[in-house]
N, CA, C and O atoms as a GROMACS GRO file, in nm:
protein
  504
    1UNK      N    1  -1.536   0.246   0.955
    1UNK     CA    2  -1.397   0.251   0.906
    1UNK      C    3  -1.395   0.300   0.763
    1UNK      O    4  -1.290   0.291   0.699
    2UNK      N    5  -1.505   0.353   0.709
    2UNK     CA    6  -1.512   0.402   0.576
    2UNK      C    7  -1.548   0.551   0.577
    2UNK      O    8  -1.613   0.600   0.669
    3UNK      N    9  -1.504   0.621   0.470
    3UNK     CA   10  -1.534   0.764   0.457
    3UNK      C   11  -1.680   0.772   0.411
    3UNK      O   12  -1.745   0.671   0.383
    4UNK      N   13  -1.731   0.900   0.404
    4UNK     CA   14  -1.869   0.922   0.356
    4UNK      C   15  -1.881   0.877   0.211
    4UNK      O   16  -1.991   0.845   0.167
    5UNK      N   17  -1.774   0.873   0.138
    5UNK     CA   18  -1.781   0.824   0.000
    5UNK      C   19  -1.766   0.676  -0.012
    5UNK      O   20  -1.759   0.624  -0.124
    6UNK      N   21  -1.760   0.603   0.102
    6UNK     CA   22  -1.751   0.459   0.102
    6UNK      C   23  -1.610   0.405   0.088
    6UNK      O   24  -1.592   0.284   0.074
    7UNK      N   25  -1.510   0.492   0.091
    7UNK     CA   26  -1.372   0.445   0.079
    7UNK      C   27  -1.316   0.406   0.219
    7UNK      O   28  -1.346   0.470   0.320
    8UNK      N   29  -1.236   0.302   0.219
    8UNK     CA   30  -1.170   0.258   0.344
    8UNK      C   31  -1.093   0.371   0.401
    8UNK      O   32  -1.008   0.429   0.334
    9UNK      N   33  -1.123   0.406   0.530
    9UNK     CA   34  -1.059   0.518   0.594
    9UNK      C   35  -1.064   0.501   0.752
    9UNK      O   36  -1.143   0.567   0.819
   10UNK      N   37  -0.982   0.414   0.806
   10UNK     CA   38  -0.993   0.381   0.950
   10UNK      C   39  -0.914   0.488   1.034
   10UNK      O   40  -0.797   0.466   1.066
   11UNK      N   41  -0.975   0.596   1.066
   11UNK     CA   42  -0.919   0.707   1.139
   11UNK      C   43  -0.860   0.652   1.273
   11UNK      O   44  -0.921   0.573   1.344
   12UNK      N   45  -0.736   0.702   1.303
   12UNK     CA   46  -0.659   0.669   1.422
   12UNK      C   47  -0.610   0.523   1.422
   12UNK      O   48  -0.586   0.465   1.527
   13UNK      N   49  -0.596   0.465   1.303
   13UNK     CA   50  -0.536   0.334   1.287
   13UNK      C   51  -0.418   0.342   1.190
   13UNK      O   52  -0.416   0.426   1.100
   14UNK      N   53  -0.322   0.253   1.210
   14UNK     CA   54  -0.217   0.230   1.118
   14UNK      C   55  -0.251   0.101   1.043
   14UNK      O   56  -0.307   0.008   1.100
   15UNK      N   57  -0.216   0.098   0.913
   15UNK     CA   58  -0.240  -0.019   0.834
   15UNK      C   59  -0.105  -0.054   0.769
   15UNK      O   60  -0.052   0.019   0.686
   16UNK      N   61  -0.051  -0.171   0.812
   16UNK     CA   62   0.087  -0.207   0.766
   16UNK      C   63   0.076  -0.340   0.697
   16UNK      O   64   0.014  -0.433   0.749
   17UNK      N   65   0.138  -0.352   0.574
   17UNK     CA   66   0.136  -0.474   0.498
   17UNK      C   67   0.273  -0.537   0.499
   17UNK      O   68   0.377  -0.470   0.496
   18UNK      N   69   0.269  -0.673   0.503
   18UNK     CA   70   0.388  -0.756   0.510
   18UNK      C   71   0.392  -0.860   0.398
   18UNK      O   72   0.287  -0.903   0.351
   19UNK      N   73   0.509  -0.900   0.357
   19UNK     CA   74   0.517  -0.991   0.244
   19UNK      C   75   0.459  -1.132   0.271
   19UNK      O   76   0.425  -1.204   0.178
   20UNK      N   77   0.447  -1.171   0.400
   20UNK     CA   78   0.392  -1.305   0.429
   20UNK      C   79   0.326  -1.302   0.563
   20UNK      O   80   0.342  -1.209   0.643
   21UNK      N   81   0.246  -1.413   0.586
   21UNK     CA   82   0.167  -1.425   0.711
   21UNK      C   83   0.258  -1.436   0.832
   21UNK      O   84   0.233  -1.377   0.937
   22UNK      N   85   0.365  -1.511   0.815
   22UNK     CA   86   0.455  -1.534   0.935
   22UNK      C   87   0.511  -1.405   0.990
   22UNK      O   88   0.515  -1.382   1.111
   23UNK      N   89   0.556  -1.316   0.894
   23UNK     CA   90   0.612  -1.188   0.944
   23UNK      C   91   0.499  -1.101   1.009
   23UNK      O   92   0.520  -1.041   1.114
   24UNK      N   93   0.386  -1.097   0.950
   24UNK     CA   94   0.275  -1.020   1.003
   24UNK      C   95   0.240  -1.069   1.142
   24UNK      O   96   0.227  -0.987   1.234
   25UNK      N   97   0.224  -1.198   1.162
   25UNK     CA   98   0.190  -1.259   1.289
   25UNK      C   99   0.297  -1.236   1.393
   25UNK      O  100   0.268  -1.211   1.510
   26UNK      N  101   0.422  -1.246   1.350
   26UNK     CA  102   0.537  -1.227   1.442
   26UNK      C  103   0.534  -1.076   1.489
   26UNK      O  104   0.546  -1.047   1.608
   27UNK      N  105   0.517  -0.986   1.396
   27UNK     CA  106   0.512  -0.840   1.435
   27UNK      C  107   0.396  -0.814   1.526
   27UNK      O  108   0.407  -0.736   1.621
   28UNK      N  109   0.281  -0.880   1.499
   28UNK     CA  110   0.161  -0.863   1.585
   28UNK      C  111   0.195  -0.904   1.729
   28UNK      O  112   0.158  -0.836   1.824
   29UNK      N  113   0.267  -1.018   1.744
   29UNK     CA  114   0.302  -1.064   1.874
   29UNK      C  115   0.403  -0.972   1.942
   29UNK      O  116   0.396  -0.948   2.062
   30UNK      N  117   0.496  -0.922   1.862
   30UNK     CA  118   0.594  -0.825   1.916
   30UNK      C  119   0.527  -0.696   1.963
   30UNK      O  120   0.570  -0.635   2.061
   31UNK      N  121   0.422  -0.655   1.892
   31UNK     CA  122   0.346  -0.534   1.934
   31UNK      C  123   0.277  -0.558   2.066
   31UNK      O  124   0.274  -0.472   2.154
   32UNK      N  125   0.219  -0.682   2.080
   32UNK     CA  126   0.156  -0.714   2.210
   32UNK      C  127   0.259  -0.709   2.319
   32UNK      O  128   0.233  -0.655   2.426
   33UNK      N  129   0.381  -0.767   2.292
   33UNK     CA  130   0.488  -0.770   2.392
   33UNK      C  131   0.533  -0.631   2.426
   33UNK      O  132   0.585  -0.606   2.534
   34UNK      N  133   0.513  -0.535   2.328
   34UNK     CA  134   0.559  -0.396   2.350
   34UNK      C  135   0.445  -0.317   2.421
   34UNK      O  136   0.462  -0.198   2.447
   35UNK      N  137   0.337  -0.377   2.452
   35UNK     CA  138   0.232  -0.308   2.528
   35UNK      C  139   0.103  -0.272   2.456
   35UNK      O  140   0.012  -0.215   2.516
   36UNK      N  141   0.094  -0.305   2.325
   36UNK     CA  142  -0.027  -0.283   2.253
   36UNK      C  143  -0.132  -0.388   2.297
   36UNK      O  144  -0.097  -0.504   2.314
   37UNK      N  145  -0.252  -0.351   2.316
   37UNK     CA  146  -0.359  -0.441   2.354
   37UNK      C  147  -0.392  -0.537   2.241
   37UNK      O  148  -0.396  -0.493   2.126
   38UNK      N  149  -0.414  -0.663   2.265
   38UNK     CA  150  -0.441  -0.757   2.159
   38UNK      C  151  -0.564  -0.723   2.077
   38UNK      O  152  -0.571  -0.749   1.958
   39UNK      N  153  -0.663  -0.662   2.147
   39UNK     CA  154  -0.785  -0.625   2.072
   39UNK      C  155  -0.770  -0.499   1.992
   39UNK      O  156  -0.864  -0.457   1.924
   40UNK      N  157  -0.653  -0.436   1.997
   40UNK     CA  158  -0.619  -0.320   1.913
   40UNK      C  159  -0.537  -0.356   1.791
   40UNK      O  160  -0.498  -0.270   1.712
   41UNK      N  161  -0.511  -0.488   1.777
   41UNK     CA  162  -0.427  -0.539   1.666
   41UNK      C  163  -0.512  -0.634   1.584
   41UNK      O  164  -0.562  -0.733   1.640
   42UNK      N  165  -0.531  -0.611   1.458
   42UNK     CA  166  -0.608  -0.702   1.374
   42UNK      C  167  -0.520  -0.757   1.262
   42UNK      O  168  -0.456  -0.681   1.190
   43UNK      N  169  -0.517  -0.885   1.248
   43UNK     CA  170  -0.443  -0.959   1.141
   43UNK      C  171  -0.538  -0.978   1.025
   43UNK      O  172  -0.648  -1.031   1.044
   44UNK      N  173  -0.499  -0.935   0.904
   44UNK     CA  174  -0.582  -0.949   0.786
   44UNK      C  175  -0.508  -1.030   0.680
   44UNK      O  176  -0.394  -1.001   0.644
   45UNK      N  177  -0.577  -1.132   0.630
   45UNK     CA  178  -0.523  -1.214   0.521
   45UNK      C  179  -0.542  -1.136   0.391
   45UNK      O  180  -0.616  -1.038   0.389
   46UNK      N  181  -0.476  -1.180   0.283
   46UNK     CA  182  -0.500  -1.112   0.153
   46UNK      C  183  -0.650  -1.120   0.110
   46UNK      O  184  -0.702  -1.026   0.051
   47UNK      N  185  -0.716  -1.233   0.143
   47UNK     CA  186  -0.856  -1.246   0.107
   47UNK      C  187  -0.939  -1.139   0.181
   47UNK      O  188  -1.028  -1.078   0.122
   48UNK      N  189  -0.909  -1.118   0.306
   48UNK     CA  190  -0.985  -1.017   0.384
   48UNK      C  191  -0.955  -0.877   0.334
   48UNK      O  192  -1.046  -0.794   0.326
   49UNK      N  193  -0.834  -0.849   0.300
   49UNK     CA  194  -0.795  -0.715   0.245
   49UNK      C  195  -0.874  -0.694   0.117
   49UNK      O  196  -0.932  -0.587   0.098
   50UNK      N  197  -0.878  -0.792   0.029
   50UNK     CA  198  -0.949  -0.776  -0.096
   50UNK      C  199  -1.100  -0.758  -0.075
   50UNK      O  200  -1.162  -0.671  -0.136
   51UNK      N  201  -1.157  -0.843   0.013
   51UNK     CA  202  -1.305  -0.839   0.034
   51UNK      C  203  -1.346  -0.721   0.114
   51UNK      O  204  -1.441  -0.654   0.074
   52UNK      N  205  -1.282  -0.691   0.224
   52UNK     CA  206  -1.331  -0.589   0.321
   52UNK      C  207  -1.274  -0.451   0.290
   52UNK      O  208  -1.344  -0.351   0.305
   53UNK      N  209  -1.155  -0.444   0.250
   53UNK     CA  210  -1.088  -0.316   0.223
   53UNK      C  211  -1.105  -0.274   0.076
   53UNK      O  212  -1.143  -0.161   0.046
   54UNK      N  213  -1.078  -0.368  -0.013
   54UNK     CA  214  -1.094  -0.338  -0.152
   54UNK      C  215  -1.228  -0.362  -0.211
   54UNK      O  216  -1.255  -0.323  -0.324
   55UNK      N  217  -1.318  -0.428  -0.134
   55UNK     CA  218  -1.453  -0.456  -0.172
   55UNK      C  219  -1.459  -0.534  -0.299
   55UNK      O  220  -1.544  -0.511  -0.384
   56UNK      N  221  -1.362  -0.630  -0.311
   56UNK     CA  222  -1.355  -0.722  -0.428
   56UNK      C  223  -1.396  -0.858  -0.382
   56UNK      O  224  -1.340  -0.912  -0.287
   57UNK      N  225  -1.496  -0.915  -0.449
   57UNK     CA  226  -1.544  -1.048  -0.409
   57UNK      C  227  -1.480  -1.161  -0.489
   57UNK      O  228  -1.488  -1.277  -0.447
   58UNK      N  229  -1.417  -1.132  -0.599
   58UNK     CA  230  -1.356  -1.235  -0.681
   58UNK      C  231  -1.205  -1.195  -0.687
   58UNK      O  232  -1.168  -1.096  -0.751
   59UNK      N  233  -1.122  -1.274  -0.621
   59UNK     CA  234  -0.980  -1.239  -0.609
   59UNK      C  235  -0.911  -1.230  -0.746
   59UNK      O  236  -0.807  -1.166  -0.761
   60UNK      N  237  -0.971  -1.297  -0.845
   60UNK     CA  238  -0.914  -1.290  -0.982
   60UNK      C  239  -0.960  -1.178  -1.062
   60UNK      O  240  -0.918  -1.163  -1.177
   61UNK      N  241  -1.047  -1.094  -1.007
   61UNK     CA  242  -1.104  -0.983  -1.077
   61UNK      C  243  -0.993  -0.885  -1.117
   61UNK      O  244  -0.910  -0.847  -1.034
   62UNK      N  245  -0.992  -0.845  -1.241
   62UNK     CA  246  -0.894  -0.745  -1.286
   62UNK      C  247  -0.948  -0.605  -1.290
   62UNK      O  248  -0.880  -0.514  -1.337
   63UNK      N  249  -1.070  -0.584  -1.242
   63UNK     CA  250  -1.132  -0.451  -1.240
   63UNK      C  251  -1.068  -0.370  -1.129
   63UNK      O  252  -1.070  -0.410  -1.013
   64UNK      N  253  -1.011  -0.256  -1.165
   64UNK     CA  254  -0.956  -0.169  -1.062
   64UNK      C  255  -1.064  -0.079  -1.007
   64UNK      O  256  -1.160  -0.043  -1.076
   65UNK      N  257  -1.046  -0.044  -0.881
   65UNK     CA  258  -1.137   0.048  -0.820
   65UNK      C  259  -1.117   0.189  -0.877
   65UNK      O  260  -1.004   0.223  -0.914
   66UNK      N  261  -1.219   0.273  -0.885
   66UNK     CA  262  -1.204   0.408  -0.927
   66UNK      C  263  -1.122   0.477  -0.820
   66UNK      O  264  -1.140   0.449  -0.701
   67UNK      N  265  -1.035   0.563  -0.858
   67UNK     CA  266  -0.950   0.637  -0.760
   67UNK      C  267  -1.025   0.760  -0.710
   67UNK      O  268  -1.066   0.846  -0.788
   68UNK      N  269  -1.040   0.768  -0.576
   68UNK     CA  270  -1.104   0.885  -0.514
   68UNK      C  271  -0.991   0.951  -0.436
   68UNK      O  272  -0.979   0.930  -0.316
   69UNK      N  273  -0.910   1.027  -0.500
   69UNK     CA  274  -0.802   1.098  -0.435
   69UNK      C  275  -0.701   1.000  -0.372
   69UNK      O  276  -0.684   0.888  -0.420
   70UNK      N  277  -0.637   1.047  -0.265
   70UNK     CA  278  -0.534   0.968  -0.198
   70UNK      C  279  -0.591   0.840  -0.143
   70UNK      O  280  -0.525   0.736  -0.148
   71UNK      N  281  -0.718   0.846  -0.086
   71UNK     CA  282  -0.776   0.724  -0.029
   71UNK      C  283  -0.790   0.618  -0.132
   71UNK      O  284  -0.755   0.503  -0.105
   72UNK      N  285  -0.837   0.649  -0.245
   72UNK     CA  286  -0.855   0.547  -0.352
   72UNK      C  287  -0.717   0.493  -0.400
   72UNK      O  288  -0.703   0.372  -0.420
   73UNK      N  289  -0.619   0.577  -0.418
   73UNK     CA  290  -0.488   0.532  -0.459
   73UNK      C  291  -0.426   0.438  -0.349
   73UNK      O  292  -0.360   0.339  -0.382
   74UNK      N  293  -0.448   0.470  -0.221
   74UNK     CA  294  -0.397   0.386  -0.113
   74UNK      C  295  -0.462   0.253  -0.118
   74UNK      O  296  -0.394   0.151  -0.107
   75UNK      N  297  -0.596   0.249  -0.133
   75UNK     CA  298  -0.668   0.119  -0.134
   75UNK      C  299  -0.622   0.041  -0.254
   75UNK      O  300  -0.607  -0.081  -0.244
   76UNK      N  301  -0.598   0.102  -0.368
   76UNK     CA  302  -0.551   0.032  -0.486
   76UNK      C  303  -0.412  -0.031  -0.456
   76UNK      O  304  -0.386  -0.142  -0.503
   77UNK      N  305  -0.326   0.035  -0.382
   77UNK     CA  306  -0.195  -0.023  -0.343
   77UNK      C  307  -0.213  -0.145  -0.258
   77UNK      O  308  -0.145  -0.245  -0.277
   78UNK      N  309  -0.309  -0.137  -0.160
   78UNK     CA  310  -0.343  -0.252  -0.072
   78UNK      C  311  -0.390  -0.371  -0.161
   78UNK      O  312  -0.350  -0.486  -0.140
   79UNK      N  313  -0.472  -0.340  -0.257
   79UNK     CA  314  -0.525  -0.446  -0.346
   79UNK      C  315  -0.412  -0.516  -0.421
   79UNK      O  316  -0.405  -0.638  -0.426
   80UNK      N  317  -0.322  -0.433  -0.479
   80UNK     CA  318  -0.212  -0.485  -0.556
   80UNK      C  319  -0.126  -0.577  -0.465
   80UNK      O  320  -0.086  -0.686  -0.507
   81UNK      N  321  -0.097  -0.536  -0.345
   81UNK     CA  322  -0.015  -0.616  -0.253
   81UNK      C  323  -0.092  -0.736  -0.205
   81UNK      O  324  -0.031  -0.842  -0.191
   82UNK      N  325  -0.220  -0.729  -0.179
   82UNK     CA  326  -0.299  -0.847  -0.135
   82UNK      C  327  -0.302  -0.949  -0.248
   82UNK      O  328  -0.295  -1.069  -0.220
   83UNK      N  329  -0.313  -0.909  -0.372
   83UNK     CA  330  -0.316  -0.999  -0.486
   83UNK      C  331  -0.183  -1.071  -0.500
   83UNK      O  332  -0.176  -1.181  -0.556
   84UNK      N  333  -0.078  -1.007  -0.450
   84UNK     CA  334   0.056  -1.068  -0.455
   84UNK      C  335   0.081  -1.157  -0.324
   84UNK      O  336   0.191  -1.210  -0.305
   85UNK      N  337  -0.019  -1.169  -0.242
   85UNK     CA  338  -0.010  -1.255  -0.122
   85UNK      C  339   0.032  -1.188   0.007
   85UNK      O  340   0.060  -1.254   0.107
   86UNK      N  341   0.036  -1.052   0.006
   86UNK     CA  342   0.079  -0.982   0.128
   86UNK      C  343  -0.033  -0.979   0.229
   86UNK      O  344  -0.151  -0.972   0.192
   87UNK      N  345   0.001  -0.986   0.356
   87UNK     CA  346  -0.089  -0.986   0.472
   87UNK      C  347  -0.077  -0.852   0.540
   87UNK      O  348   0.018  -0.777   0.516
   88UNK      N  349  -0.174  -0.820   0.626
   88UNK     CA  350  -0.169  -0.685   0.693
   88UNK      C  351  -0.203  -0.694   0.835
   88UNK      O  352  -0.269  -0.786   0.882
   89UNK      N  353  -0.153  -0.590   0.909
   89UNK     CA  354  -0.194  -0.564   1.047
   89UNK      C  355  -0.257  -0.426   1.045
   89UNK      O  356  -0.205  -0.332   0.985
   90UNK      N  357  -0.371  -0.417   1.115
   90UNK     CA  358  -0.435  -0.288   1.137
   90UNK      C  359  -0.431  -0.272   1.287
   90UNK      O  360  -0.482  -0.354   1.363
   91UNK      N  361  -0.364  -0.159   1.326
   91UNK     CA  362  -0.337  -0.138   1.468
   91UNK      C  363  -0.394   0.003   1.508
   91UNK      O  364  -0.372   0.104   1.441
   92UNK      N  365  -0.466   0.000   1.618
   92UNK     CA  366  -0.516   0.126   1.670
   92UNK      C  367  -0.402   0.209   1.727
   92UNK      O  368  -0.331   0.165   1.817
   93UNK      N  369  -0.384   0.329   1.673
   93UNK     CA  370  -0.273   0.421   1.713
   93UNK      C  371  -0.335   0.558   1.727
   93UNK      O  372  -0.326   0.638   1.633
   94UNK      N  373  -0.397   0.591   1.838
   94UNK     CA  374  -0.463   0.716   1.857
   94UNK      C  375  -0.374   0.837   1.871
   94UNK      O  376  -0.422   0.950   1.860
   95UNK      N  377  -0.248   0.816   1.894
   95UNK     CA  378  -0.157   0.935   1.913
   95UNK      C  379  -0.027   0.912   1.832
   95UNK      O  380   0.005   0.801   1.790
   96UNK      N  381   0.044   1.024   1.814
   96UNK     CA  382   0.174   1.018   1.749
   96UNK      C  383   0.270   0.926   1.826
   96UNK      O  384   0.348   0.852   1.766
   97UNK      N  385   0.263   0.931   1.958
   97UNK     CA  386   0.349   0.848   2.041
   97UNK      C  387   0.323   0.697   2.017
   97UNK      O  388   0.415   0.616   2.011
   98UNK      N  389   0.194   0.663   2.003
   98UNK     CA  390   0.160   0.523   1.973
   98UNK      C  391   0.212   0.484   1.836
   98UNK      O  392   0.262   0.373   1.817
   99UNK      N  393   0.202   0.574   1.742
   99UNK     CA  394   0.249   0.544   1.604
   99UNK      C  395   0.393   0.525   1.605
   99UNK      O  396   0.440   0.430   1.542
  100UNK      N  397   0.472   0.609   1.672
  100UNK     CA  398   0.619   0.589   1.679
  100UNK      C  399   0.658   0.458   1.749
  100UNK      O  400   0.753   0.391   1.709
  101UNK      N  401   0.583   0.424   1.856
  101UNK     CA  402   0.608   0.300   1.930
  101UNK      C  403   0.580   0.180   1.838
  101UNK      O  404   0.654   0.082   1.837
  102UNK      N  405   0.476   0.189   1.763
  102UNK     CA  406   0.440   0.087   1.661
  102UNK      C  407   0.555   0.071   1.557
  102UNK      O  408   0.599  -0.040   1.527
  103UNK      N  409   0.601   0.186   1.504
  103UNK     CA  410   0.703   0.176   1.400
  103UNK      C  411   0.839   0.129   1.453
  103UNK      O  412   0.917   0.069   1.379
  104UNK      N  413   0.868   0.155   1.578
  104UNK     CA  414   0.991   0.099   1.639
  104UNK      C  415   0.995  -0.048   1.632
  104UNK      O  416   1.101  -0.108   1.614
  105UNK      N  417   0.878  -0.111   1.645
  105UNK     CA  418   0.869  -0.256   1.629
  105UNK      C  419   0.866  -0.304   1.485
  105UNK      O  420   0.935  -0.399   1.448
  106UNK      N  421   0.784  -0.235   1.405
  106UNK     CA  422   0.764  -0.274   1.263
  106UNK      C  423   0.901  -0.261   1.187
  106UNK      O  424   0.933  -0.349   1.108
  107UNK      N  425   0.977  -0.160   1.208
  107UNK     CA  426   1.098  -0.137   1.134
  107UNK      C  427   1.199  -0.250   1.150
  107UNK      O  428   1.293  -0.259   1.071
  108UNK      N  429   1.184  -0.336   1.252
  108UNK     CA  430   1.275  -0.444   1.272
  108UNK      C  431   1.252  -0.560   1.176
  108UNK      O  432   1.335  -0.651   1.167
  109UNK      N  433   1.140  -0.558   1.102
  109UNK     CA  434   1.101  -0.666   1.013
  109UNK      C  435   1.074  -0.606   0.873
  109UNK      O  436   1.043  -0.488   0.859
  110UNK      N  437   1.086  -0.690   0.773
  110UNK     CA  438   1.051  -0.639   0.640
  110UNK      C  439   0.900  -0.616   0.628
  110UNK      O  440   0.819  -0.703   0.659
  111UNK      N  441   0.865  -0.495   0.583
  111UNK     CA  442   0.726  -0.467   0.556
  111UNK      C  443   0.712  -0.398   0.422
  111UNK      O  444   0.803  -0.330   0.374
  112UNK      N  445   0.594  -0.417   0.363
  112UNK     CA  446   0.576  -0.370   0.225
  112UNK      C  447   0.528  -0.227   0.212
  112UNK      O  448   0.569  -0.154   0.122
  113UNK      N  449   0.439  -0.189   0.308
  113UNK     CA  450   0.368  -0.060   0.294
  113UNK      C  451   0.309  -0.025   0.423
  113UNK      O  452   0.263  -0.115   0.492
  114UNK      N  453   0.305   0.096   0.463
  114UNK     CA  454   0.248   0.141   0.583
  114UNK      C  455   0.182   0.275   0.578
  114UNK      O  456   0.240   0.369   0.523
  115UNK      N  457   0.066   0.289   0.633
  115UNK     CA  458  -0.008   0.416   0.632
  115UNK      C  459  -0.070   0.436   0.771
  115UNK      O  460  -0.109   0.341   0.839
  116UNK      N  461  -0.077   0.560   0.811
  116UNK     CA  462  -0.148   0.600   0.933
  116UNK      C  463  -0.258   0.694   0.893
  116UNK      O  464  -0.236   0.790   0.819
  117UNK      N  465  -0.382   0.664   0.942
  117UNK     CA  466  -0.498   0.744   0.903
  117UNK      C  467  -0.530   0.848   1.015
  117UNK      O  468  -0.572   0.813   1.125
  118UNK      N  469  -0.508   0.972   0.981
  118UNK     CA  470  -0.542   1.084   1.070
  118UNK      C  471  -0.683   1.130   1.030
  118UNK      O  472  -0.741   1.079   0.933
  119UNK      N  473  -0.736   1.222   1.102
  119UNK     CA  474  -0.877   1.273   1.073
  119UNK      C  475  -0.882   1.325   0.929
  119UNK      O  476  -0.975   1.290   0.856
  120UNK      N  477  -0.788   1.405   0.888
  120UNK     CA  478  -0.798   1.464   0.753
  120UNK      C  479  -0.677   1.434   0.662
  120UNK      O  480  -0.662   1.496   0.557
  121UNK      N  481  -0.590   1.337   0.703
  121UNK     CA  482  -0.476   1.307   0.618
  121UNK      C  483  -0.431   1.166   0.642
  121UNK      O  484  -0.450   1.107   0.749
  122UNK      N  485  -0.368   1.112   0.536
  122UNK     CA  486  -0.304   0.981   0.544
  122UNK      C  487  -0.155   1.001   0.542
  122UNK      O  488  -0.102   1.068   0.453
  123UNK      N  489  -0.085   0.944   0.641
  123UNK     CA  490   0.058   0.960   0.656
  123UNK      C  491   0.134   0.837   0.614
  123UNK      O  492   0.100   0.728   0.659
  124UNK      N  493   0.231   0.848   0.535
  124UNK     CA  494   0.321   0.738   0.498
  124UNK      C  495   0.400   0.702   0.615
  124UNK      O  496   0.454   0.790   0.681
  125UNK      N  497   0.412   0.574   0.649
  125UNK     CA  498   0.491   0.525   0.763
  125UNK      C  499   0.620   0.466   0.710
  125UNK      O  500   0.617   0.374   0.628
  126UNK      N  501   0.729   0.515   0.756
  126UNK     CA  502   0.862   0.466   0.715
  126UNK      C  503   0.951   0.439   0.834
  126UNK      O  504   1.066   0.398   0.818
   0.00000   0.00000   0.00000
Protein backbone atom coordinates (compact mmCIF):
# COMPACT_ATOMS: atom_id res chain seq x y z
CA UNK A 1 0.00 0.00 0.00
CA UNK A 2 3.02 2.27 -0.36
CA UNK A 3 4.66 3.82 -3.41
CA UNK A 4 8.22 3.07 -4.41
CA UNK A 5 9.22 6.19 -2.48
CA UNK A 6 7.62 4.76 0.68
CA UNK A 7 4.61 7.11 0.64
CA UNK A 8 1.16 5.75 1.51
CA UNK A 9 -0.57 4.97 -1.80
CA UNK A 10 -3.30 2.27 -1.63
CA UNK A 11 -4.18 1.86 -5.32
CA UNK A 12 -7.85 1.03 -5.97
CA UNK A 13 -8.88 2.12 -2.46
CA UNK A 14 -10.82 5.09 -1.17
CA UNK A 15 -9.68 6.68 2.09
CA UNK A 16 -12.40 8.66 3.86
CA UNK A 17 -11.96 10.50 7.16
CA UNK A 18 -14.75 11.28 9.63
CA UNK A 19 -14.88 13.62 12.61
CA UNK A 20 -15.55 10.80 15.10
CA UNK A 21 -15.48 7.03 15.57
CA UNK A 22 -19.26 6.68 15.75
CA UNK A 23 -19.80 8.22 12.32
CA UNK A 24 -17.01 6.16 10.74
CA UNK A 25 -18.36 2.92 12.23
CA UNK A 26 -21.92 3.77 11.22
CA UNK A 27 -20.88 4.50 7.62
CA UNK A 28 -18.87 1.26 7.58
CA UNK A 29 -22.01 -0.67 8.56
CA UNK A 30 -24.06 1.20 5.96
CA UNK A 31 -21.48 0.25 3.32
CA UNK A 32 -21.80 -3.42 4.28
CA UNK A 33 -25.60 -3.05 4.09
CA UNK A 34 -25.12 -1.57 0.59
CA UNK A 35 -23.22 -4.66 -0.56
CA UNK A 36 -19.56 -3.93 0.19
CA UNK A 37 -17.77 -6.96 1.63
CA UNK A 38 -16.77 -6.53 5.27
CA UNK A 39 -13.18 -7.56 4.48
CA UNK A 40 -13.01 -4.70 1.93
CA UNK A 41 -13.73 -2.10 4.65
CA UNK A 42 -11.07 -1.16 7.18
CA UNK A 43 -11.75 1.09 10.19
CA UNK A 44 -8.72 3.11 11.29
CA UNK A 45 -8.37 4.99 14.56
CA UNK A 46 -6.37 8.24 14.70
CA UNK A 47 -3.52 6.29 16.31
CA UNK A 48 -3.43 3.82 13.41
CA UNK A 49 -3.56 6.63 10.83
CA UNK A 50 -0.62 8.36 12.51
CA UNK A 51 1.41 5.17 12.97
CA UNK A 52 0.72 3.28 9.74
CA UNK A 53 -0.17 6.00 7.25
CA UNK A 54 1.83 8.91 8.61
CA UNK A 55 4.61 6.73 10.03
CA UNK A 56 4.59 8.76 13.23
CA UNK A 57 5.31 6.83 16.41
CA UNK A 58 4.77 9.70 18.87
CA UNK A 59 1.32 11.27 18.48
CA UNK A 60 2.63 14.49 20.04
CA UNK A 61 5.42 14.78 17.49
CA UNK A 62 5.35 18.16 15.77
CA UNK A 63 7.68 17.05 12.98
CA UNK A 64 5.93 17.26 9.62
CA UNK A 65 6.62 14.72 6.93
CA UNK A 66 8.50 15.94 3.90
CA UNK A 67 6.08 16.55 1.06
CA UNK A 68 6.55 14.26 -1.92
CA UNK A 69 4.14 15.81 -4.40
CA UNK A 70 0.43 15.20 -4.06
CA UNK A 71 0.96 11.97 -2.12
CA UNK A 72 2.91 13.74 0.62
CA UNK A 73 0.42 16.60 0.86
CA UNK A 74 -2.44 14.12 1.14
CA UNK A 75 -0.72 12.16 3.91
CA UNK A 76 -0.03 15.42 5.75
CA UNK A 77 -3.77 16.21 5.58
CA UNK A 78 -4.53 12.77 7.08
CA UNK A 79 -2.01 13.43 9.85
CA UNK A 80 -3.55 16.81 10.68
CA UNK A 81 -7.05 15.28 10.85
CA UNK A 82 -5.88 12.27 12.89
CA UNK A 83 -4.21 14.58 15.39
CA UNK A 84 -7.58 16.33 15.73
CA UNK A 85 -9.21 12.96 16.54
CA UNK A 86 -10.66 12.03 13.15
CA UNK A 87 -11.14 8.35 12.25
CA UNK A 88 -10.96 6.78 8.80
CA UNK A 89 -12.40 4.09 6.59
CA UNK A 90 -10.29 2.58 3.86
CA UNK A 91 -12.51 0.83 1.34
CA UNK A 92 -11.58 -1.27 -1.67
CA UNK A 93 -13.09 0.43 -4.73
CA UNK A 94 -11.67 -1.18 -7.86
CA UNK A 95 -14.01 0.60 -10.28
CA UNK A 96 -15.63 3.98 -10.79
CA UNK A 97 -19.02 2.33 -10.17
CA UNK A 98 -17.80 1.07 -6.77
CA UNK A 99 -16.52 4.53 -5.93
CA UNK A 100 -19.83 6.19 -6.81
CA UNK A 101 -21.74 3.56 -4.80
CA UNK A 102 -19.42 4.26 -1.86
CA UNK A 103 -19.97 8.01 -2.09
CA UNK A 104 -23.75 7.61 -2.28
CA UNK A 105 -23.50 6.19 1.25
CA UNK A 106 -20.73 8.50 2.54
CA UNK A 107 -22.47 11.72 1.44
CA UNK A 108 -25.34 11.00 3.83
CA UNK A 109 -23.04 11.60 6.82
CA UNK A 110 -20.56 14.32 7.73
CA UNK A 111 -17.08 13.44 6.51
CA UNK A 112 -13.86 15.43 6.72
CA UNK A 113 -11.88 14.38 3.69
CA UNK A 114 -11.98 11.73 1.00
CA UNK A 115 -9.55 10.49 -1.62
CA UNK A 116 -9.59 7.67 -4.19
CA UNK A 117 -6.25 6.21 -5.25
CA UNK A 118 -5.99 5.34 -8.93
CA UNK A 119 -2.92 3.83 -10.55
CA UNK A 120 -1.40 7.22 -11.45
CA UNK A 121 -3.66 9.78 -9.78
CA UNK A 122 -5.37 10.67 -6.52
CA UNK A 123 -9.00 11.82 -6.93
CA UNK A 124 -10.77 14.13 -4.48
CA UNK A 125 -14.06 12.58 -3.39
CA UNK A 126 -16.96 14.95 -2.91
